[in-house]
C-alpha positions as CSV (number, residue, x, y, z in Angstrom):
1,M,-77.7,162.0,-0.8
2,R,-79.8,159.0,0.0
3,F,-79.8,156.5,2.8
4,Q,-80.1,152.8,1.8
5,L,-81.6,150.4,4.3
6,L,-83.1,147.8,1.9
7,G,-79.8,145.9,1.6
8,P,-76.5,146.7,3.2
9,L,-76.7,150.0,5.1
10,A,-75.2,152.6,2.8
11,L,-75.0,156.3,1.8
12,A,-75.6,156.9,-1.9
13,D,-75.1,160.0,-4.1
14,G,-76.1,159.3,-7.7
15,T,-74.1,156.3,-8.8
16,D,-71.6,156.6,-5.9
17,T,-72.4,154.5,-2.9
18,V,-70.6,154.2,0.4
19,V,-71.3,151.0,2.3
20,L,-70.8,151.5,6.0
21,Q,-68.5,149.2,7.9
22,P,-70.0,147.2,10.7
23,S,-69.8,149.4,13.8
24,K,-71.9,150.7,16.7
25,P,-72.6,154.0,14.9
26,A,-73.9,151.9,12.0
27,N,-76.3,150.1,14.4
28,L,-77.4,153.5,15.7
29,L,-78.1,154.8,12.2
30,A,-80.0,151.7,11.2
31,A,-82.2,152.0,14.3
32,L,-83.0,155.7,13.6
33,L,-83.7,155.2,10.0
34,L,-86.0,152.3,10.7
35,H,-88.1,154.8,12.6
36,A,-87.4,157.8,10.5
37,N,-89.4,161.0,11.4
38,S,-90.3,159.5,14.8
39,A,-88.6,160.1,18.2
40,V,-86.7,157.0,19.2
41,S,-86.0,156.5,22.9
42,A,-82.5,156.3,24.1
43,E,-83.3,153.0,25.8
44,Y,-84.3,151.4,22.5
45,L,-81.2,152.8,20.8
46,Q,-78.9,151.4,23.5
47,R,-80.5,147.9,23.1
48,A,-80.1,148.2,19.3
49,I,-76.4,149.0,19.7
50,W,-75.3,146.7,22.5
51,G,-78.2,144.2,22.9
52,E,-80.0,143.3,26.0
53,E,-76.8,143.4,28.2
54,Q,-75.5,146.9,28.0
55,P,-72.4,148.4,29.6
56,A,-72.7,150.8,32.5
57,T,-71.4,153.6,30.2
58,A,-74.1,153.0,27.5
59,K,-75.7,156.4,27.9
60,A,-72.5,158.3,27.4
61,A,-71.4,155.9,24.7
62,L,-74.7,156.6,22.8
63,Q,-73.9,160.3,22.7
64,T,-70.4,159.4,21.3
65,C,-72.0,157.4,18.6
66,V,-74.3,160.3,17.7
67,L,-71.3,162.6,17.5
68,R,-69.5,160.1,15.2
69,L,-72.5,159.9,12.9
70,R,-72.8,163.7,12.7
71,R,-69.1,163.9,11.6
72,L,-69.8,161.2,9.0
73,F,-72.7,163.1,7.6
74,S,-70.6,166.3,7.5
75,R,-67.7,164.4,5.7
76,H,-70.1,163.1,3.0
77,G,-72.2,166.2,2.6
78,V,-75.4,164.8,4.2
79,T,-77.7,167.6,5.0
80,T,-80.0,165.5,7.2
81,S,-79.4,166.0,10.9
82,I,-79.9,163.8,13.9
83,E,-82.0,165.8,16.4
84,A,-81.9,165.4,20.1
85,V,-85.5,165.2,21.5
86,P,-86.8,164.6,25.0
87,G,-85.8,161.1,25.9
88,G,-84.0,160.2,22.7
89,Y,-83.2,161.1,19.1
90,R,-84.9,161.6,15.8
91,I,-83.7,161.6,12.1
92,T,-85.8,163.2,9.4
93,A,-86.1,161.6,6.0
94,A,-88.5,161.5,3.0
95,P,-89.1,159.0,0.1
96,P,-86.4,160.5,-2.1
97,T,-83.8,160.3,0.7
98,L,-84.6,157.0,2.3
99,D,-85.2,153.8,0.2
100,L,-87.5,152.3,2.9
101,L,-89.9,155.3,2.7
102,G,-89.6,155.2,-1.1
103,F,-90.6,151.6,-1.1
104,R,-93.6,152.1,1.1
105,D,-94.7,155.2,-0.9
106,R,-94.6,153.3,-4.2
107,V,-96.5,150.3,-2.7
108,R,-99.1,152.8,-1.4
109,R,-99.4,154.4,-4.8
110,A,-99.7,150.9,-6.4
111,A,-102.6,150.1,-4.1
112,G,-104.5,153.0,-5.5
113,L,-104.1,151.5,-9.0
114,D,-106.1,148.3,-8.3
115,R,-108.3,149.0,-11.3
116,E,-105.3,149.3,-13.6
117,P,-103.4,146.0,-13.2
118,E,-100.6,146.9,-15.6
119,A,-99.9,150.2,-13.9
120,E,-100.1,148.6,-10.5
121,L,-97.7,145.9,-11.6
122,C,-95.3,148.6,-12.9
123,A,-95.4,150.5,-9.6
124,L,-94.8,147.4,-7.6
125,R,-91.9,146.4,-9.8
126,D,-90.4,149.9,-9.2
127,A,-90.9,149.5,-5.5
128,L,-89.2,146.1,-5.4
129,A,-86.3,147.4,-7.5
130,L,-85.2,149.4,-4.4
131,W,-84.2,146.2,-2.6
132,Q,-80.5,145.7,-3.1
133,G,-79.7,142.4,-1.3
134,S,-79.7,141.0,2.2
135,L,-81.3,143.4,4.7
136,L,-78.8,145.2,6.9
137,A,-76.1,142.7,6.1
138,N,-73.4,145.0,7.6
139,V,-75.4,145.8,10.7
140,R,-74.5,143.6,13.6
141,S,-77.4,144.1,15.9
142,V,-79.2,141.1,17.3
143,V,-82.1,143.3,18.4
144,L,-82.7,144.8,14.9
145,H,-82.3,141.5,13.1
146,R,-84.7,139.8,15.6
147,D,-87.4,142.5,15.8
148,E,-87.1,144.7,12.7
149,V,-85.7,142.7,9.8
150,P,-88.5,140.1,9.7
151,R,-91.1,142.9,9.6
152,L,-89.4,144.5,6.6
153,A,-89.0,141.2,4.9
154,E,-92.7,140.6,5.3
155,E,-93.5,143.9,3.6
156,R,-91.4,142.8,0.6
157,L,-93.0,139.3,0.5
158,R,-96.5,140.9,0.4
159,A,-95.4,143.0,-2.6
160,V,-93.9,140.0,-4.4
161,E,-97.1,138.0,-3.7
162,R,-99.2,140.8,-5.2
163,V,-96.9,141.0,-8.2
164,C,-97.4,137.3,-8.9
165,D,-101.2,137.7,-8.4
166,L,-101.2,140.4,-11.0
167,L,-99.0,138.4,-13.4
168,L,-101.4,135.5,-13.1
169,G,-104.4,137.8,-13.6
170,L,-102.8,139.2,-16.7
171,G,-102.1,135.7,-18.1
172,R,-98.4,136.2,-17.9
173,C,-97.7,132.8,-16.3
174,G,-94.2,132.5,-17.7
175,E,-93.1,135.8,-15.9
176,A,-94.8,134.7,-12.7
177,L,-92.9,131.3,-12.8
178,V,-89.5,133.1,-12.8
179,D,-90.4,134.9,-9.6
180,L,-92.2,132.0,-8.0
181,W,-89.4,129.4,-8.5
182,T,-87.1,131.6,-6.5
183,A,-89.7,132.7,-3.9
184,T,-90.8,129.1,-3.0
185,R,-87.2,127.9,-2.6
186,V,-86.1,130.8,-0.5
187,H,-89.3,130.8,1.6
188,P,-90.4,127.1,1.7
189,G,-92.9,127.7,4.5
190,H,-94.8,130.4,2.6
191,E,-97.8,128.5,1.4
192,R,-99.2,131.3,-0.8
193,F,-96.1,131.3,-3.0
194,H,-96.5,127.5,-3.4
195,E,-100.1,127.9,-4.3
196,Q,-99.3,130.5,-6.9
197,L,-96.5,128.4,-8.4
198,I,-98.7,125.3,-8.7
199,E,-101.5,127.5,-10.3
200,A,-99.0,129.1,-12.8
201,L,-97.7,125.6,-13.8
202,Y,-101.2,124.3,-14.3
203,R,-102.3,127.4,-16.3
204,S,-99.2,126.9,-18.4
205,G,-100.3,123.4,-19.4
206,R,-97.8,121.6,-17.1
207,Q,-100.3,119.5,-15.1
208,A,-97.9,116.8,-14.1
209,Q,-95.3,119.2,-12.9
210,A,-98.0,121.1,-10.9
211,L,-99.0,117.9,-9.1
212,A,-95.4,117.0,-8.5
213,E,-94.9,120.4,-6.9
214,Y,-97.9,119.9,-4.7
215,R,-96.6,116.6,-3.5
216,R,-93.2,118.2,-2.7
217,V,-94.9,121.0,-0.7
218,K,-97.1,118.5,1.2
219,G,-94.1,116.4,2.1
220,Y,-92.2,119.4,3.4
221,L,-95.1,120.6,5.5
222,L,-95.7,117.2,7.0
223,E,-92.0,116.4,7.7
224,E,-90.8,119.8,8.8
225,L,-93.9,121.3,10.5
226,G,-96.2,118.4,11.1
227,V,-99.2,120.1,9.4
228,D,-101.3,119.4,6.3
229,P,-101.5,121.8,3.4
230,S,-104.0,124.7,3.7
231,P,-107.5,124.2,2.5
232,S,-106.9,126.4,-0.6
233,L,-103.9,124.3,-1.6
234,R,-105.9,121.1,-1.2
235,R,-108.8,122.5,-3.3
236,L,-106.3,123.5,-6.0
237,E,-104.9,120.0,-6.1
238,L,-108.4,118.5,-6.4
239,S,-109.2,120.9,-9.3
240,I,-106.0,119.9,-11.1
241,L,-106.7,116.2,-10.6
242,R,-110.2,116.7,-12.0
243,G,-108.8,118.7,-14.9
244,E,-111.0,121.6,-14.0
245,D,-110.9,125.1,-15.5
246,L,-109.6,127.4,-12.7
247,G,-111.3,130.4,-14.2
248,P,-109.6,133.8,-14.3
249,A,-106.8,134.4,-11.9
250,G,-107.4,137.3,-9.5
251,P,-109.2,140.4,-10.5
252,A,-110.6,140.9,-14.0
253,A,-107.7,140.2,-16.2
254,P,-107.5,143.1,-18.6
255,H,-106.4,143.3,-22.2
256,V,-103.7,145.9,-22.6
257,I,-103.1,148.1,-25.6
258,R,-101.3,151.4,-25.4
259,G,-101.5,151.1,-21.6
260,E,-105.3,151.1,-21.6
261,T,-107.2,148.2,-20.2
262,V,-110.2,146.4,-21.7
263,P,-111.8,143.5,-19.8
264,L,-112.2,140.5,-22.1
265,P,-115.5,138.7,-22.1
266,A,-115.7,135.3,-20.5
267,T,-116.1,132.2,-22.7
268,R,-119.1,130.0,-22.4
269,P,-118.7,127.4,-19.6
270,S,-117.8,123.9,-20.6
271,T,-120.5,121.3,-20.4
272,D,-118.1,118.4,-20.1
273,R,-117.1,118.5,-16.4
274,G,-115.1,115.4,-16.6
275,A,-112.9,116.4,-19.5
276,V,-109.2,115.9,-19.2
277,P,-107.1,119.0,-20.0
278,V,-105.3,118.8,-23.3
279,T,-102.7,121.1,-24.6
280,D,-103.8,123.2,-27.5
281,P,-100.7,124.2,-29.5
282,G,-102.9,126.7,-31.4
283,A,-103.9,128.8,-28.5
284,S,-104.7,132.4,-29.2
285,P,-102.1,135.0,-28.2
286,V,-105.1,137.2,-27.3
287,T,-105.9,135.0,-24.4
288,D,-102.3,134.8,-23.4
289,R,-102.3,138.4,-22.1
290,G,-105.6,138.4,-20.3
291,A,-108.5,136.3,-19.1
292,A,-112.2,136.9,-18.7
293,A,-114.1,138.8,-16.1
294,A,-113.3,138.2,-12.4
295,G,-114.5,135.2,-10.5
296,D,-114.5,134.5,-6.7
297,R,-111.0,133.6,-5.7
298,G,-112.2,132.4,-2.4
299,A,-114.5,129.8,-3.9
300,P,-113.3,126.3,-4.9
301,P,-112.5,126.2,-8.6
302,V,-115.3,124.9,-10.7
303,A,-115.0,123.2,-14.1
304,G,-115.8,125.3,-17.0
305,R,-116.1,128.6,-15.1
306,G,-114.6,131.7,-16.8
307,A,-111.8,131.6,-19.3
308,P,-109.5,128.7,-20.0
309,P,-106.2,128.5,-18.1
310,V,-103.6,130.6,-19.8
311,G,-100.3,129.2,-21.0
312,D,-97.1,131.2,-20.9
313,R,-96.2,130.1,-24.4
314,G,-99.6,130.5,-25.9
315,A,-100.8,127.0,-25.1
316,L,-104.0,126.4,-23.1
317,P,-105.0,123.3,-21.1
318,V,-108.7,123.3,-22.0
319,A,-111.6,121.1,-21.4
320,H,-113.8,120.4,-24.5
321,A,-116.2,123.3,-24.5
322,A,-119.6,123.6,-25.9
323,P,-119.8,125.7,-29.1
324,V,-120.6,129.4,-28.7
325,T,-123.8,130.0,-30.5
326,D,-124.7,133.5,-29.4
327,R,-122.6,135.6,-31.8
328,A,-124.6,138.7,-31.1
329,A,-123.7,138.9,-27.5
330,V,-120.7,141.1,-27.9
331,P,-120.1,143.5,-24.9
332,A,-119.7,147.1,-25.7
333,A,-116.1,148.5,-25.5
334,A,-115.2,150.5,-22.4
335,P,-115.3,154.2,-22.9
336,G,-112.0,155.7,-24.1
337,T,-110.5,152.5,-25.4
338,T,-108.5,152.3,-28.6
339,P,-110.2,151.0,-31.7
340,V,-107.9,147.9,-31.7
341,A,-108.6,147.2,-28.1
342,A,-112.4,147.3,-28.7
343,R,-112.2,145.0,-31.7
344,V,-109.8,142.5,-30.0
345,A,-112.2,142.4,-27.0
346,A,-115.1,141.7,-29.3
347,A,-113.1,139.1,-31.2
348,G,-112.8,137.2,-27.9
349,T,-116.4,136.0,-28.3
350,D,-115.8,134.5,-31.7
351,A,-113.2,132.0,-30.7
352,P,-114.0,128.5,-32.0
353,A,-114.8,125.8,-29.5
354,A,-112.1,123.4,-28.6
355,G,-112.0,120.3,-30.7
356,T,-113.4,122.0,-33.9
357,D,-111.6,122.1,-37.2
358,A,-111.0,125.8,-37.0
359,P,-107.5,127.0,-38.0
360,A,-104.9,127.0,-35.2
361,A,-105.5,129.9,-32.9
362,A,-101.8,130.5,-32.6
363,S,-102.0,132.2,-36.0
364,R,-104.4,134.8,-34.6
365,I,-103.2,138.3,-33.8
366,G,-103.0,140.0,-30.4
367,P,-101.6,143.0,-28.7
368,V,-97.9,143.5,-28.4
369,P,-96.8,142.0,-25.0
370,A,-94.2,143.5,-22.7
371,V,-90.7,141.8,-22.7
372,P,-89.7,140.8,-19.2
373,H,-86.1,141.8,-18.1
374,F,-85.3,143.2,-21.6
375,T,-81.6,144.0,-21.5
376,G,-79.0,145.4,-24.0
377,R,-79.6,146.5,-27.6
378,A,-79.7,150.2,-26.5
379,A,-78.4,151.6,-29.8
380,E,-80.7,149.3,-31.8
381,T,-83.7,150.2,-29.6
382,A,-83.1,154.0,-29.9
383,A,-82.6,153.7,-33.7
384,M,-85.9,151.7,-34.2
385,A,-87.8,154.1,-32.0
386,A,-86.6,157.1,-34.0
387,R,-87.5,155.4,-37.3
388,L,-91.0,154.4,-36.1
389,T,-91.8,157.9,-34.9
390,A,-90.3,159.7,-37.9
391,T,-92.7,162.4,-39.2
392,S,-91.9,162.1,-42.9
393,P,-94.2,159.6,-44.6
394,P,-92.8,156.9,-46.9
395,E,-92.8,157.4,-50.6
396,D,-96.0,156.5,-52.6
397,D,-97.9,156.0,-49.3
398,R,-96.5,152.5,-48.6
399,P,-96.4,151.4,-44.9
400,L,-93.4,152.6,-43.0
401,T,-91.3,149.4,-42.8
402,V,-88.5,148.3,-40.4
403,L,-86.9,144.9,-40.9
404,V,-85.3,143.1,-37.9
405,S,-83.3,140.1,-39.1
406,G,-80.7,137.7,-37.7
407,A,-80.0,134.2,-36.6
408,P,-82.6,132.1,-34.8
409,G,-82.7,132.9,-31.1
410,I,-80.8,136.2,-31.5
411,G,-83.7,138.3,-30.0
412,K,-85.5,139.7,-33.0
413,S,-89.0,139.4,-31.6
414,A,-87.9,140.7,-28.2
415,L,-86.4,143.8,-29.7
416,A,-89.3,144.5,-32.0
417,Q,-91.8,144.2,-29.1
418,H,-89.7,146.2,-26.7
419,A,-89.3,149.1,-29.2
420,A,-93.0,148.9,-30.1
421,R,-94.0,149.4,-26.5
422,L,-91.7,152.4,-26.2
423,V,-93.4,154.2,-29.0
424,R,-97.0,153.1,-28.4
425,D,-98.2,156.7,-27.8
426,A,-97.4,157.5,-31.5
427,F,-100.0,154.9,-32.6
428,P,-103.4,155.8,-31.3
429,A,-105.1,152.8,-33.0
430,G,-102.9,150.4,-31.0
431,Q,-100.2,147.8,-31.7
432,L,-100.6,144.2,-32.9
433,L,-98.4,141.2,-32.9
434,V,-99.1,139.2,-36.0
435,P,-97.7,135.7,-36.1
436,M,-96.7,134.8,-39.7
437,T,-96.4,131.1,-39.1
438,R,-98.8,128.5,-37.8
439,A,-98.2,126.4,-34.8
440,D,-96.7,123.7,-37.0
441,G,-94.2,126.2,-38.6
442,E,-96.0,126.5,-41.9
443,P,-96.2,130.1,-43.2
444,R,-99.5,131.9,-43.3
445,P,-100.6,133.3,-46.6
446,A,-100.7,137.0,-47.0
447,D,-104.5,137.2,-47.8
448,E,-105.3,135.4,-44.5
449,V,-103.1,137.8,-42.6
450,A,-104.6,140.8,-44.3
451,A,-108.1,139.6,-43.5
452,D,-107.2,139.1,-39.8
453,V,-105.6,142.5,-39.5
454,A,-108.5,144.2,-41.3
455,A,-111.0,142.4,-39.0
456,T,-109.2,143.7,-35.9
457,L,-108.4,147.2,-37.1
458,G,-111.6,147.7,-38.9
459,A,-112.1,149.3,-42.3
460,S,-112.7,152.9,-41.1
461,G,-109.0,153.6,-40.5
462,E,-109.3,155.2,-37.0
463,G,-105.7,156.4,-36.6
464,R,-102.4,154.7,-37.3
465,A,-101.5,151.3,-35.9
466,L,-98.1,149.6,-35.5
467,L,-98.0,146.0,-36.7
468,I,-95.3,143.4,-36.0
469,L,-95.2,140.8,-38.7
470,D,-93.4,138.2,-36.7
471,D,-91.2,135.3,-38.1
472,V,-91.7,136.0,-41.8
473,I,-90.5,133.1,-43.9
474,D,-89.8,134.9,-47.2
475,A,-90.4,138.1,-49.1
476,D,-93.3,136.8,-51.1
477,Q,-95.2,136.1,-47.9
478,V,-95.2,139.8,-46.8
479,R,-94.8,141.7,-50.1
480,P,-98.6,141.9,-50.8
481,L,-99.1,143.5,-47.4
482,L,-96.7,146.4,-48.1
483,T,-98.3,147.7,-51.2
484,P,-99.4,151.3,-51.5
485,R,-102.7,152.5,-50.1
486,G,-105.7,151.3,-52.0
487,E,-104.3,148.1,-53.4
488,A,-105.7,144.7,-52.4
489,G,-104.2,143.3,-49.2
490,A,-102.4,146.6,-48.3
491,L,-102.0,147.9,-44.7
492,P,-102.7,151.6,-45.5
493,G,-101.1,154.3,-43.4
494,H,-99.7,152.0,-40.7
495,A,-96.2,151.2,-39.6
496,V,-94.9,147.7,-40.0
497,V,-92.0,145.9,-38.2
498,V,-91.0,142.7,-39.9
499,T,-89.0,140.1,-38.0
500,S,-87.3,137.3,-40.0
501,R,-84.4,135.0,-39.9
502,M,-83.9,135.8,-43.6
503,G,-82.2,138.9,-44.8
504,L,-85.2,139.7,-47.2
505,G,-82.9,141.8,-49.4
506,G,-85.4,141.5,-52.3
507,L,-88.2,142.9,-50.2
508,I,-86.1,145.9,-49.2
509,A,-85.0,146.4,-52.9
510,T,-88.6,146.5,-54.2
511,H,-90.5,148.1,-51.3
512,G,-87.9,150.1,-49.4
513,G,-87.5,150.2,-45.6
514,W,-84.8,150.2,-43.0
515,V,-82.9,147.1,-41.8
516,Q,-81.7,146.2,-38.4
517,R,-79.5,143.1,-38.5
518,L,-78.8,141.6,-35.1
519,T,-75.7,139.8,-33.9
520,T,-74.8,138.2,-30.6
521,F,-74.5,140.2,-27.4
522,T,-71.4,142.0,-26.5
523,E,-69.6,140.8,-23.3
524,A,-71.1,143.8,-21.4
525,E,-74.6,143.1,-22.6
526,S,-74.3,139.4,-21.6
527,Y,-73.1,140.4,-18.2
528,A,-76.0,143.0,-17.9
529,L,-78.5,140.3,-18.7
530,L,-77.1,138.0,-16.0
531,L,-77.3,140.9,-13.5
532,T,-80.9,141.7,-14.5
533,A,-82.1,138.1,-14.4
534,L,-80.2,136.7,-11.5
535,G,-79.8,139.8,-9.3
536,A,-76.8,141.9,-8.6
537,E,-76.1,140.2,-5.3
538,R,-75.6,136.8,-6.8
539,V,-73.7,137.9,-9.9
540,E,-71.4,140.5,-8.4
541,A,-70.4,138.0,-5.7
542,E,-68.8,135.9,-8.6
543,P,-68.1,138.3,-11.5
544,R,-65.4,136.1,-13.1
545,A,-67.7,133.0,-13.0
546,A,-70.5,135.2,-14.5
547,H,-68.3,136.2,-17.4
548,R,-67.3,132.6,-18.0
549,L,-71.0,131.5,-18.1
550,A,-71.7,134.2,-20.7
551,A,-68.7,133.0,-22.8
552,L,-69.9,129.4,-22.6
553,C,-73.2,130.6,-24.0
554,G,-71.4,132.3,-26.8
555,H,-73.1,135.6,-25.8
556,F,-76.1,134.1,-27.6
557,P,-79.3,135.7,-26.2
558,A,-81.5,132.5,-26.3
559,A,-78.8,130.5,-24.6
560,L,-78.4,133.1,-21.9
561,R,-82.1,133.2,-21.3
562,I,-82.3,129.4,-20.9
563,L,-79.3,129.4,-18.6
564,T,-80.7,132.1,-16.3
565,A,-84.0,130.2,-16.2
566,R,-82.2,127.1,-15.0
567,L,-80.1,129.1,-12.4
568,L,-83.2,130.8,-11.0
569,T,-84.6,127.4,-10.1
570,R,-81.4,126.6,-8.3
571,P,-80.7,129.7,-6.2
572,G,-78.1,127.9,-4.0
573,L,-75.9,126.9,-6.9
574,R,-72.6,128.9,-7.0
575,L,-72.0,130.4,-10.4
576,A,-68.5,128.9,-10.5
577,D,-70.0,125.4,-10.0
578,A,-72.6,126.2,-12.7
579,A,-69.8,127.2,-15.1
580,D,-68.0,123.9,-14.5
581,W,-71.2,122.0,-15.0
582,L,-72.2,123.9,-18.1
583,G,-68.7,123.6,-19.6
584,E,-68.9,119.8,-19.6
585,D,-71.7,119.7,-22.2
586,P,-73.1,123.1,-23.0
587,L,-75.6,121.9,-25.6
588,A,-77.1,119.2,-23.5
589,R,-77.5,121.6,-20.5
590,L,-78.8,124.6,-22.4
591,T,-82.3,123.2,-22.2
592,L,-85.2,123.4,-19.8
593,T,-85.9,119.8,-18.6
594,D,-89.6,120.5,-18.0
595,S,-90.0,122.2,-21.3
596,P,-87.8,120.4,-23.9
597,D,-89.0,122.8,-26.7
598,H,-87.0,125.5,-24.9
599,S,-83.5,124.3,-25.8
600,V,-80.6,125.5,-28.0
601,D,-80.6,122.1,-29.8
602,G,-84.3,122.4,-30.6
603,L,-84.0,126.0,-31.8
604,F,-81.2,125.1,-34.2
605,D,-83.0,121.9,-35.3
606,R,-86.1,123.9,-36.3
607,A,-84.0,126.5,-38.1
608,L,-82.2,123.9,-40.1
609,G,-85.5,122.1,-40.8
610,R,-86.7,125.2,-42.8
611,L,-83.7,125.0,-45.2
612,D,-83.9,123.4,-48.6
613,P,-82.4,119.9,-48.1
614,R,-79.5,120.7,-50.4
615,L,-78.7,123.9,-48.6
616,S,-78.9,122.1,-45.3
617,E,-76.5,119.4,-46.5
618,A,-74.1,122.1,-47.6
619,F,-74.3,123.8,-44.2
620,T,-73.6,120.5,-42.4
621,H,-70.5,120.0,-44.6
622,L,-69.3,123.5,-43.7
623,A,-69.9,123.1,-40.0
624,Q,-68.1,119.7,-39.8
625,G,-65.2,120.8,-41.9
626,P,-62.3,123.1,-41.2
627,P,-62.8,126.9,-41.0
628,A,-60.9,127.3,-44.3
629,L,-64.1,126.0,-46.0
630,L,-65.6,129.4,-45.5
631,D,-62.8,131.2,-47.2
632,D,-62.9,132.3,-50.8
633,Q,-60.0,130.0,-51.7
634,G,-61.1,127.1,-49.6
635,P,-58.8,124.2,-48.5
636,E,-56.1,123.2,-50.9
637,D,-57.4,119.7,-51.3
638,E,-61.0,120.6,-51.8
639,G,-61.5,124.2,-53.1
640,P,-64.1,126.7,-52.0
641,V,-67.8,126.2,-51.3
642,P,-69.6,128.3,-54.0
643,E,-70.1,131.9,-52.9
644,A,-73.8,131.7,-53.8
645,V,-74.3,128.9,-51.2
646,R,-72.4,130.8,-48.6
647,E,-74.5,133.9,-49.3
648,R,-77.8,132.0,-49.0
649,L,-76.7,130.6,-45.7
650,A,-75.7,134.0,-44.5
651,D,-79.0,135.3,-45.6
652,A,-80.7,132.6,-43.5
653,G,-78.8,133.8,-40.4
654,L,-76.7,130.6,-40.2
655,L,-73.4,132.3,-41.2
656,E,-72.2,135.4,-39.4
657,D,-69.9,138.1,-40.6
658,G,-66.2,137.5,-39.9
659,P,-63.5,137.8,-38.8
660,P,-61.7,135.7,-39.6
661,G,-62.6,135.8,-43.3
662,P,-66.0,137.1,-44.7
663,Y,-68.0,134.4,-42.9
664,R,-68.0,132.4,-39.7
665,I,-70.2,129.9,-37.9
666,H,-71.2,130.5,-34.3
667,D,-69.5,128.0,-31.9
668,L,-72.8,126.7,-30.5
669,L,-74.3,126.2,-34.0
670,R,-71.1,124.4,-35.2
671,A,-71.2,122.2,-32.1
672,H,-74.8,121.4,-32.6
673,V,-74.3,120.2,-36.2
674,R,-71.3,118.1,-35.3
675,R,-73.2,116.6,-32.3
676,T,-76.2,115.8,-34.5
677,A,-74.0,114.2,-37.2
678,R,-72.3,112.0,-34.5
679,T,-75.7,110.9,-33.2
680,R,-76.9,110.1,-36.8
681,D,-73.7,108.1,-37.5
682,R,-74.1,106.1,-34.3
683,R,-77.6,105.3,-35.2
684,T,-76.6,104.0,-38.7
685,E,-73.4,102.3,-37.6
686,K,-73.4,98.5,-38.2
687,V,-72.7,96.3,-35.2
């Protein structure tokens, strides 16, 4: 049995929870638990129960409250006792039996992991997961809410602030933004959250939005509090206006492979101090997960110091840097690091300078990142983990291959990365995410990919590695990489996960492997995603509206992610109102206004743009026509669309398996095609 203080006061046993009704014994229990393992004076307990004006019988009534609590404990099998001590009472608890002590214990352990940012972040996330909603919402004690709740809330805010510092230090600005949008709106007077949010926006290449946020904060502070922004906020604004490089965020931002940390070397400082930041769509994924060695956070940001600001989508706002000429100055790898980690760290010194004609850096490989708030796909994850850790080697020494395919935005990359992280201990040489397309969407040739992988893994073959070949265009692009050991371009002895919108049946037929075809979420998975992303308190308050939102998104993972991002930036919006708003025009509203690339329309446009023009025209015809076009017989007045065309569209992830019939088109995709056609017709309509 556990006591829960970090939310409504409750007793929990496994998954069963009893939330106490507001009462004087509940006030007493909360006061005792807030000072667990310490003697609490009767005078303080009386004030916690009745406030500053107590009845004449308060002392006797306190004893009655203690008796009622003891009976409650006996009824629910609580073995903890309330002891009478000289001058008051005491309750005994430990981290496993009281969430407040568990939270403090995990925060304390996290503080001891300051040299391991990933481990510290994980420990703090575990600690914050113990918070279940509004503190003591069912405890009606003015004294406790005045004197105790603010102190507890401050402990949580310090943990959230540290989490965001760690995320910024690790280059995971996108994850930090999710937490910071909420934190700054709920706590508008907390300047450190605003500073972190502005920094995260700037490091993500969103300079204009960062400045707009600064102006909003400055206006709030002047109008509501009559004060100017703090010196650190003003220095940050000045650095952004000058387009300066902020340097690494926080402590040395490590590179993480198999849970081990390797500091990346700093890049050479820029010589052009007046350069304006420009977004580099070809930024390296390597730099997206970590920055260079630590700088002095207390000092004003200086142009060109440390590593470039890190973008949450792989884009870097960088000043034009001087070329790196000292190729020999490669720092030695830290002792005990994996071979991949060491080579990726060394590769950090060979990045071409901004403004050169080097290939787009987005094509370069990097470690497999963690997937924030991964939800659902339990069966698929377990099956993939089992396949990747199978002991029997593939025939003729080909790489063990798992293919994850499905529609655009269905969550292929997320599943592959999540499963890879779960089995990282089985791959001592590390794990790599290998983009198979360039920033402009063009496929990378197999020989280029093989050369990059070989350069990172090395030719000595120090253990097995797991490679994710992400967003493969067709079988020919990847087939040379899956040849038996010893052949040119092969990836000998490694495991390979291929993600692709295409079915790649020809690849499986010639090279073998195991296929995981993804479909939309189930209703339960969609609801679980909303719970995870938005918080149980908000979703469970309006479960019907949450289910309606999921249905409006068609249980499509990409649509749900975009929706939750929008709702997180508007914490005061009721889910029912959000459902009404979304239902008016789902496609127009399933987009991030500050990041137009993140939209359902844009996702489908890019997918259709990859099709052969004739196949794209056939799909447009199918989506605009009646559902009978997908049947084998077709409409009476038109006849069927050739099965070969339908099969090619299904292979491209644009047609789903029925019912009804053998094929169907997702409602959002059908709506997108019809909307695009109407727009095109209006543009060409004669006046």
